[in-house]
C-alpha positions as CSV (number, residue, x, y, z in Angstrom):
1,M,126.3,47.5,-99.4
2,S,125.4,44.0,-98.1
3,L,121.5,42.7,-98.3
4,L,122.1,41.6,-94.5
5,S,123.2,45.5,-93.5
6,K,120.0,46.6,-95.5
7,Q,116.5,46.9,-93.9
8,C,112.9,46.6,-96.0
9,K,111.5,49.8,-97.3
10,P,107.5,49.9,-96.5
11,C,105.5,48.4,-99.4
12,E,102.7,50.8,-99.1
13,G,105.5,53.2,-99.9
14,G,105.7,52.2,-103.4
15,V,109.0,50.1,-103.7
16,P,109.5,49.5,-107.0
17,V,109.5,46.3,-109.1
18,L,113.0,45.2,-110.2
19,S,113.5,44.4,-113.8
20,G,115.1,41.1,-114.4
21,N,118.3,42.4,-114.8
22,E,118.3,43.5,-111.0
23,A,116.5,40.5,-110.0
24,S,119.3,38.4,-111.4
25,A,122.0,40.8,-110.1
26,L,120.5,40.3,-106.4
27,L,120.4,36.9,-106.4
28,K,124.0,36.3,-107.2
29,Q,124.6,37.5,-103.5
30,L,122.1,34.7,-102.9
31,E,122.9,31.1,-102.3
32,G,120.9,28.3,-103.5
33,W,117.5,30.8,-104.5
34,Q,115.3,29.7,-107.4
35,L,114.5,33.0,-109.8
36,T,111.0,33.0,-111.6
37,E,109.6,36.4,-112.7
38,K,107.6,37.3,-110.0
39,N,109.2,35.4,-107.0
40,I,112.5,34.1,-105.3
41,S,112.2,30.3,-103.5
42,K,114.9,27.7,-101.2
43,S,113.9,24.6,-99.9
44,Y,115.7,23.9,-96.3
45,T,116.2,20.5,-95.1
46,F,116.7,19.7,-91.4
47,K,117.2,16.9,-88.9
48,N,113.6,16.4,-87.7
49,Y,110.3,18.5,-87.2
50,Y,111.6,20.3,-83.9
51,Q,114.8,22.2,-86.1
52,T,112.4,22.7,-88.6
53,M,109.4,24.6,-86.5
54,A,112.6,26.3,-84.8
55,F,113.7,27.5,-88.1
56,V,110.3,28.3,-89.5
57,N,109.6,30.0,-86.2
58,A,112.7,32.3,-86.2
59,A,112.3,33.0,-90.0
60,A,108.8,34.5,-88.8
61,W,110.2,36.5,-86.2
62,I,112.6,37.8,-88.8
63,S,109.7,38.3,-91.2
64,H,107.4,40.3,-88.2
65,R,110.8,42.8,-87.7
66,E,111.1,43.4,-91.1
67,D,107.5,43.8,-91.6
68,H,108.0,41.2,-94.8
69,H,106.7,38.4,-95.0
70,P,106.8,35.1,-97.1
71,D,105.1,31.9,-97.8
72,I,106.2,28.9,-96.1
73,T,105.8,25.3,-97.0
74,I,106.3,22.8,-94.1
75,G,107.1,19.3,-94.2
76,Y,108.4,16.8,-91.5
77,N,112.2,17.5,-91.8
78,Q,112.0,20.4,-94.6
79,C,110.4,23.8,-95.4
80,R,110.5,26.0,-98.8
81,V,110.7,29.6,-98.5
82,E,109.1,32.2,-100.8
83,Y,109.4,35.3,-101.4
84,T,107.4,37.9,-103.5
85,T,106.1,41.6,-103.0
86,H,102.4,41.2,-103.3
87,A,101.7,45.0,-103.2
88,I,103.4,45.2,-106.3
89,N,103.0,41.8,-107.6
90,G,106.3,41.4,-108.3
91,L,110.1,41.0,-106.6
92,S,111.4,43.9,-104.5
93,E,114.6,44.9,-103.0
94,N,112.9,43.9,-99.8
95,D,112.5,39.8,-100.9
96,F,116.5,39.8,-101.3
97,I,116.8,41.4,-97.9
98,C,114.8,39.1,-96.3
99,A,115.8,35.9,-98.0
100,A,120.1,37.0,-97.2
101,K,118.7,36.8,-93.6
102,I,117.0,33.8,-93.3
103,D,120.1,32.2,-95.0
104,K,122.2,33.9,-92.5
105,L,120.1,32.0,-89.6
106,F,120.1,28.9,-91.2
107,S,123.7,29.0,-91.3
108,I,124.0,29.6,-87.3
C-alpha cells in the first residue's frame, strides 16, 4: 500500500519504533529525504517568501489533519522539514506517511 493512501496512527496508542532496515525500505518510497537514526529531513526551495509561507501553511494543515507534526525551519525562499516521532524518540511509519504527503503537496 502506498504511503500516500495511509493515515497516521495515534502515537499514544504505541506506534512501534522502526528498525534501520524498515526505515531504509520506507525511505525508498520518498525522493530527496535524508535519513538519520531518529529522523528524516528534506529542504525545499521556492521563488520567494510568499511561496515558502504558502507551502509551510499547507504543510501545517496536512500535519494537523494527520495529527503528526514536523519541525520546520523557514528562510526567505526555503524551508527544511524534519520528521521524528517524539512520543517514541525515533522513527515510525507516521513520519514517512507525512513526508510522502508533503512531497505530493510540493509537486502540485
